C-alpha positions as CSV (number, residue, x, y, z in Angstrom):
1,M,0.0,0.0,0.0
2,I,1.6,3.2,-1.2
3,E,0.5,6.8,-1.7
4,W,-1.2,7.4,-5.0
5,I,-0.4,10.9,-6.4
6,G,-3.2,11.8,-8.9
7,S,-6.9,12.5,-9.2
8,S,-8.1,9.1,-7.9
9,T,-8.5,8.4,-4.2
10,G,-7.3,4.8,-4.7
11,Q,-6.5,2.2,-7.3
12,A,-6.0,-1.5,-7.3
13,D,-3.4,-3.1,-9.5
14,G,-5.8,-5.7,-10.9
15,I,-9.1,-7.6,-10.3
16,P,-8.0,-9.8,-8.6
17,G,-4.7,-8.1,-7.6
18,K,-1.9,-8.1,-5.2
19,A,-1.6,-4.5,-4.1
20,F,-3.4,-1.2,-4.2
21,T,-2.5,2.5,-3.8
22,A,-4.4,5.1,-1.8
23,E,-4.3,8.9,-1.9
24,N,-7.1,9.2,0.7
25,F,-6.3,6.5,3.2
26,S,-9.9,6.3,4.7
27,I,-12.1,3.4,5.8
28,S,-14.1,3.5,2.6
29,V,-11.1,3.7,0.2
30,F,-9.3,0.9,2.0
31,N,-12.2,-1.5,1.9
32,H,-13.2,-0.6,-1.6
33,E,-9.7,-1.2,-3.1
34,M,-9.2,-4.3,-1.0
35,G,-12.4,-5.6,-2.5
36,H,-10.9,-5.2,-6.0
37,V,-7.8,-7.0,-4.9
38,L,-10.0,-9.9,-3.6
39,D,-11.7,-10.2,-7.0
40,L,-14.7,-7.8,-6.7
41,R,-16.0,-5.5,-9.5
42,H,-18.0,-2.4,-9.1
43,T,-21.7,-3.0,-8.5
44,F,-22.4,-0.6,-11.4
45,S,-20.0,-2.4,-13.8
46,S,-21.3,-4.5,-16.7
47,L,-18.8,-7.1,-15.6
48,E,-20.5,-7.6,-12.2
49,S,-22.6,-10.8,-12.4
50,L,-23.7,-11.1,-8.7
51,T,-27.5,-11.1,-8.3
52,D,-27.5,-9.4,-4.9
53,T,-25.5,-6.3,-5.9
54,P,-27.7,-4.6,-8.5
55,D,-27.0,-1.2,-9.9
56,I,-29.5,1.5,-8.8
57,E,-30.4,4.2,-11.4
58,F,-32.9,7.0,-11.5
59,E,-34.7,8.6,-14.5
60,I,-36.3,11.9,-13.6
61,D,-39.8,12.9,-14.7
62,Y,-39.2,16.6,-14.3
63,N,-42.6,17.8,-15.3
64,C,-44.5,14.9,-13.7
65,D,-46.5,13.9,-16.7
66,G,-46.0,10.2,-16.2
67,D,-43.1,9.7,-18.7
68,N,-39.5,10.8,-19.0
69,N,-39.5,11.5,-22.8
70,D,-39.7,15.3,-22.7
71,S,-37.0,17.9,-23.1
72,W,-36.9,21.7,-23.1
73,T,-34.6,24.7,-22.9
74,N,-34.1,26.6,-19.6
75,G,-31.6,29.5,-19.6
76,G,-29.9,28.2,-22.7
77,I,-29.5,24.7,-21.2
78,T,-31.3,21.8,-22.8
79,I,-32.8,19.6,-20.2
80,S,-33.6,16.0,-21.2
81,E,-35.7,13.7,-19.0
82,S,-34.1,10.7,-20.6
83,Q,-30.8,11.5,-18.8
84,R,-30.0,8.8,-16.3
85,F,-28.5,9.3,-12.9
86,D,-27.1,6.5,-10.9
87,S,-26.4,6.2,-7.2
88,R,-22.8,5.0,-7.3
89,I,-21.9,7.8,-4.9
90,W,-23.7,7.0,-1.7
91,C,-24.6,9.7,0.8
92,K,-27.6,11.0,2.6
93,P,-29.7,12.8,0.1
94,S,-29.7,16.0,2.2
95,D,-25.9,16.0,2.1
96,C,-25.3,14.9,-1.6
97,P,-23.8,17.6,-3.7
98,N,-25.7,18.6,-6.9
99,N,-28.6,16.3,-6.3
100,L,-30.4,17.7,-9.3
101,P,-28.2,19.5,-11.9
102,Y,-30.9,22.1,-13.0
103,Q,-32.6,23.7,-10.0
104,P,-34.5,25.7,-9.2
105,L,-36.5,24.7,-12.3
106,D,-39.0,26.6,-14.3
107,Y,-39.6,23.9,-16.8
108,D,-42.4,25.6,-18.8
109,L,-40.8,29.1,-18.8
110,D,-43.9,30.7,-17.4
111,G,-41.9,32.7,-14.8
112,I,-43.1,30.4,-12.0
113,I,-40.5,28.1,-10.4
114,N,-42.1,24.6,-10.7
115,Y,-40.0,23.3,-7.8
116,Q,-37.2,24.8,-5.8
117,D,-36.1,21.7,-4.0
118,P,-36.9,18.2,-5.3
119,C,-36.9,16.8,-1.8
120,N,-39.0,19.5,-0.2
121,P,-41.0,21.0,-3.2
122,Q,-43.6,23.1,-1.3
123,I,-45.8,22.8,-4.3
124,E,-48.8,24.8,-3.0
125,E,-46.6,27.8,-2.1
126,L,-45.0,27.9,-5.5
127,E,-47.8,27.0,-7.8
128,P,-51.2,26.2,-6.3
129,N,-53.0,23.2,-7.9
130,S,-49.9,22.3,-9.8
131,S,-49.7,19.0,-11.6
132,L,-46.4,18.4,-9.9
133,E,-48.2,17.7,-6.6
134,G,-48.0,13.9,-5.9
135,C,-45.1,13.4,-8.2
136,L,-42.5,15.0,-6.0
137,P,-40.3,14.5,-4.0
138,Q,-38.1,12.5,-6.3
139,P,-37.3,8.9,-5.3
140,W,-33.6,9.6,-4.6
141,C,-34.6,12.0,-1.8
142,N,-35.2,8.9,0.3
143,D,-32.4,6.9,1.9
144,E,-34.0,3.6,1.0
145,F,-33.3,4.2,-2.7
146,H,-29.6,4.7,-2.1
147,S,-26.9,2.0,-2.0
148,N,-24.3,1.9,0.7
149,N,-22.4,-1.0,-0.9
150,I,-18.7,-0.8,-0.4
151,M,-18.1,-1.5,-4.1
152,N,-20.0,1.7,-5.1
153,Y,-18.2,5.0,-5.1
154,S,-19.1,5.5,-1.5
155,Q,-19.0,8.4,1.0
156,Y,-19.9,6.3,4.0
157,T,-18.1,6.6,7.3
158,Q,-17.5,4.2,10.2
159,T,-19.7,1.1,9.8
160,D,-22.3,2.3,7.3
161,G,-20.7,0.5,4.3
162,V,-21.5,-3.1,3.6
163,F,-20.6,-6.1,1.4
164,T,-23.3,-8.4,0.3
165,S,-23.3,-12.2,1.0
166,Q,-22.3,-13.1,-2.5
167,Q,-19.5,-10.5,-2.5
168,I,-18.2,-12.1,0.7
169,D,-18.3,-15.5,-1.0
170,V,-16.2,-14.2,-3.9
171,M,-13.5,-12.8,-1.5
172,V,-13.5,-16.0,0.6
173,N,-13.2,-18.2,-2.6
174,H,-10.3,-16.1,-3.8
175,L,-8.5,-16.6,-0.5
176,N,-9.2,-20.3,-0.5
177,V,-6.3,-21.3,-2.6
178,D,-3.1,-23.3,-1.9
179,A,-1.0,-20.1,-1.6
180,N,-3.2,-19.1,1.3
181,S,-3.5,-22.4,3.0
182,Y,-2.2,-20.8,6.2
183,I,-5.6,-19.1,6.6
184,E,-7.4,-22.4,6.2
185,A,-5.2,-24.0,8.9
186,V,-5.9,-21.2,11.4
187,L,-9.6,-21.4,10.9
188,A,-9.6,-25.2,11.3
189,D,-7.5,-25.1,14.4
190,D,-9.0,-25.2,17.9
191,Q,-7.4,-21.8,18.8
192,C,-9.6,-18.8,19.3
193,P,-9.2,-16.0,16.8
194,P,-8.8,-12.6,18.7
195,P,-12.1,-10.9,19.7
196,M,-13.2,-7.7,18.2
197,A,-15.4,-4.9,19.7
198,N,-16.8,-2.0,17.7
199,I,-19.3,0.6,19.0
200,H,-20.5,3.6,17.0
201,I,-23.1,6.3,17.4
202,F,-25.8,6.0,14.7
203,P,-25.2,8.9,12.3
204,N,-28.9,10.1,12.4
205,E,-28.9,10.6,16.2
206,D,-30.1,14.2,16.8
207,V,-32.4,16.3,19.0
208,D,-35.5,15.1,17.2
209,D,-35.1,11.5,18.4
210,C,-36.4,10.2,21.7
211,A,-33.7,7.5,22.0
212,F,-29.9,7.7,21.5
213,C,-28.6,4.5,19.9
214,F,-25.3,2.8,19.3
215,Q,-24.4,0.4,16.6
216,L,-22.6,-2.7,17.9
217,E,-20.4,-5.1,16.1
218,A,-18.5,-8.2,17.3
219,T,-16.8,-11.0,15.4
220,M,-19.0,-14.0,14.7
221,H,-17.0,-16.3,17.0
222,D,-17.3,-14.1,20.1
223,N,-19.2,-15.6,23.0
224,E,-20.5,-12.6,25.1
225,Y,-20.5,-8.9,25.1
226,R,-21.2,-6.1,27.6
227,I,-22.0,-2.4,27.4
228,E,-21.0,-0.1,30.2
229,F,-21.9,3.6,30.3
230,L,-19.4,5.6,32.4
231,T,-19.1,9.2,33.5
232,L,-15.9,11.0,32.6
233,S,-14.7,10.3,36.1
234,G,-15.0,6.6,35.5
235,A,-18.2,6.0,37.6
236,V,-20.6,3.5,36.2
237,Q,-23.9,5.1,35.1
238,Y,-25.5,2.0,33.7
239,D,-24.2,-1.6,32.9
240,T,-26.1,-4.0,30.7
241,G,-24.3,-7.0,32.2
242,W,-23.0,-9.8,30.0
243,K,-25.2,-10.6,27.1
244,T,-25.2,-13.4,24.5
245,G,-26.4,-13.5,21.0
246,P,-25.7,-11.1,18.1
247,A,-24.4,-7.6,19.1
248,I,-26.5,-5.2,17.0
249,E,-27.8,-2.2,18.9
250,Q,-28.0,-0.6,22.3
251,C,-30.1,2.5,23.1
252,I,-30.5,5.0,25.9
253,S,-34.2,5.7,25.9
254,R,-36.6,8.2,27.4
255,S,-38.1,7.2,30.8
256,I,-41.6,5.8,30.5
257,K,-42.5,7.6,33.7
258,Y,-40.9,11.0,33.3
259,I,-41.3,12.2,29.7
260,N,-38.5,14.7,29.7
261,E,-35.9,12.5,31.4
262,Y,-33.7,9.6,30.2
263,K,-33.7,6.2,31.9
264,H,-31.0,5.2,34.4
265,G,-30.4,8.8,35.4
266,F,-28.7,10.0,32.2
267,Q,-28.5,13.7,31.8
268,P,-28.7,15.7,28.6
269,N,-25.8,18.0,27.6
270,T,-23.5,15.8,29.7
271,A,-20.5,13.8,28.3
272,Y,-20.4,10.0,28.9
273,I,-18.3,7.1,27.8
274,A,-19.9,4.0,26.2
275,R,-17.6,1.0,26.6
276,M,-18.1,-2.3,24.7
277,T,-16.3,-5.4,26.0
278,V,-16.4,-8.6,23.9
279,E,-15.2,-12.0,25.2
280,N,-14.5,-15.1,23.1
281,V,-14.9,-18.7,24.3
282,C,-11.2,-18.7,25.4
283,G,-11.7,-15.9,27.8
284,D,-9.9,-13.3,25.6
285,Q,-11.4,-9.8,25.7
286,A,-11.5,-6.8,23.4
287,V,-12.6,-3.3,24.6
288,E,-13.6,-0.2,22.7
289,D,-14.7,3.2,24.2
290,R,-16.8,5.9,22.5
291,M,-17.5,9.3,24.1
292,F,-20.9,10.9,23.5
293,T,-23.2,13.7,24.7
294,L,-27.0,13.2,25.0
295,P,-29.3,15.9,23.4
296,P,-32.2,17.3,25.3
297,L,-35.5,15.3,25.2
298,S,-37.9,18.2,25.0
299,G,-39.9,18.2,21.8
300,C,-38.4,14.9,20.6
301,Q,-40.4,12.7,18.2
302,E,-40.9,9.0,18.9
303,P,-39.7,6.8,16.0
304,I,-42.1,4.3,14.4
305,P,-42.0,1.4,16.9
306,K,-40.5,-1.9,16.1
307,I,-42.4,-3.5,18.9
308,T,-46.1,-3.5,19.9
309,I,-48.2,-4.9,22.7
310,K,-51.2,-6.8,21.0
311,S,-53.0,-7.9,24.2
312,L,-52.7,-7.8,27.9
313,Y,-54.9,-9.9,30.2
314,P,-56.3,-10.1,32.8
315,N,-56.6,-6.4,33.4
316,P,-57.2,-5.8,36.3
317,F,-54.9,-8.7,37.5
318,T,-54.3,-10.4,40.8
319,N,-51.6,-13.0,40.3
320,N,-50.4,-14.2,36.8
321,L,-50.2,-11.7,33.9
322,N,-50.4,-12.7,30.2
323,Y,-49.2,-10.5,27.4
324,E,-48.8,-10.9,23.6
325,Y,-46.3,-8.8,21.7
326,T,-45.0,-8.4,18.2
327,V,-41.5,-7.4,17.2
328,E,-40.1,-6.4,13.8
329,R,-36.5,-7.1,14.6
330,Q,-34.3,-9.2,16.9
331,G,-32.8,-7.9,20.1
332,H,-32.7,-8.1,23.8
333,L,-36.1,-7.6,25.4
334,K,-36.8,-6.8,29.0
335,T,-40.3,-6.7,30.6
336,W,-40.9,-4.3,33.5
337,L,-43.7,-3.6,35.8
338,V,-43.5,0.2,36.6
339,P,-45.6,1.8,39.4
340,S,-47.3,5.0,38.3
341,T,-46.4,6.5,41.7
342,N,-43.4,8.8,41.6
343,G,-40.4,7.4,43.4
344,S,-41.5,3.8,43.3
345,S,-39.0,1.2,41.9
346,E,-39.4,-0.6,38.6
347,I,-39.8,-4.4,38.8
348,L,-38.1,-6.6,36.2
349,L,-40.5,-9.4,35.2
350,N,-38.7,-11.1,32.3
351,S,-35.5,-10.8,30.2
352,E,-34.9,-12.7,27.0
353,Q,-33.1,-12.6,23.7
354,V,-35.6,-12.3,20.8
355,I,-33.9,-14.1,17.8
356,A,-36.4,-13.4,15.1
357,E,-39.3,-11.1,14.3
358,G,-42.8,-12.3,15.0
359,T,-45.5,-12.6,17.6
360,Y,-44.9,-14.0,21.1
361,I,-47.1,-14.8,24.1
362,R,-45.6,-14.7,27.6
363,T,-46.9,-15.4,31.1
364,V,-45.3,-13.7,34.1
365,T,-45.9,-13.7,37.9
366,P,-45.3,-10.3,39.6
367,P,-44.1,-10.4,43.2
368,S,-46.9,-11.3,45.6
369,N,-46.1,-8.4,47.9
370,I,-46.7,-5.5,45.4
371,T,-49.5,-3.1,46.5
372,S,-52.7,-2.5,44.7
373,G,-52.8,0.4,42.2
374,V,-52.0,1.6,38.7
375,Y,-49.0,0.2,36.9
376,Y,-47.4,0.2,33.4
377,L,-46.4,-3.0,31.7
378,V,-43.3,-1.8,29.8
379,L,-41.4,-3.6,27.1
380,D,-37.8,-2.4,26.4
381,L,-36.3,-3.7,23.2
382,D,-32.6,-2.5,23.3
383,G,-33.8,0.9,24.5
384,E,-37.0,1.2,22.4
385,V,-39.7,1.4,25.1
386,I,-43.5,1.0,24.9
387,G,-46.0,0.6,27.7
388,S,-49.6,-0.2,28.5
389,I,-51.6,0.7,31.6
390,L,-52.9,-2.0,33.9
391,I,-54.4,-2.3,37.4
392,K,-53.4,-4.5,40.3
393,L,-56.3,-5.5,42.6
């Protein structure tokens, strides 16, 4: 790996290859060029034959008439709707430079701007009853239409870039040759590969969100992981304890009882340290720290929940309590009984690892000595919290 002096950020010496150069030695360039060395093409290349790495292209219907066959002149520039735009450079649409090359646009030259911003057109303010309404915003204004594949020309940071399953197969097959038999020997041995811990703040965490979440990553052979949240002085603010299963996400959520406070005593505008510890079956550990500051909770908007309580019975209850819930993702789920009275302690009823999305039914027995009154049954899926009111007789 040597410095590449030129206009490119990086270049491999072949596909497959034995070396690459890099002018911009970043995570995205390193992984992209290493992918070429390990026999991967660009996802937008005609040579790419993998079925799970499609190219993503856009054709823009500027005047929203249902086709993309029109063209016109605007300020001496001929605009053709047949021009294709691809998403080989991945970034959040709001941050992408030159999302649309001809904006603001008066496509019919009547002196009225037909749209100022393709992602936030404000149709009624610009041209009431416009035919553009319902056509905009353009698809590429949404993150779901963009590709964060490493073999695109990507602008991702940290852990946002991905390889697909078939791309990984290509790289593994390229390594699985006699010249690299040492790799096979290590993987076949009884020794434990070293553990790996990665913890990152999700890039979309801001003041509008009611939960502050971290993206977790551990190597597939690791046995357990643990997340500790510390003050800058080293005091433990919250500890998840050792957890098994895939390390995916950990969130600090809003309290179910106090709407403008975080759980576990976390304070906004205060710096903390998130520490992830990973341990493999041999007892070896890897540790990574990440400093963060929580935003205020006032005015935050709850995200669309990935967990719902479908039924809760009997209500009122005396002894056993049954509840049915649906989850749209895997994760670690805790069930709490939370008294509505201020100052009363929360009671942990159940803790489990949900390994797949679906609907589940559980029966729990709250402590026999709890007093009569109003409670919340609270489900906490890695920091995403929902609750339902119930009464204890």
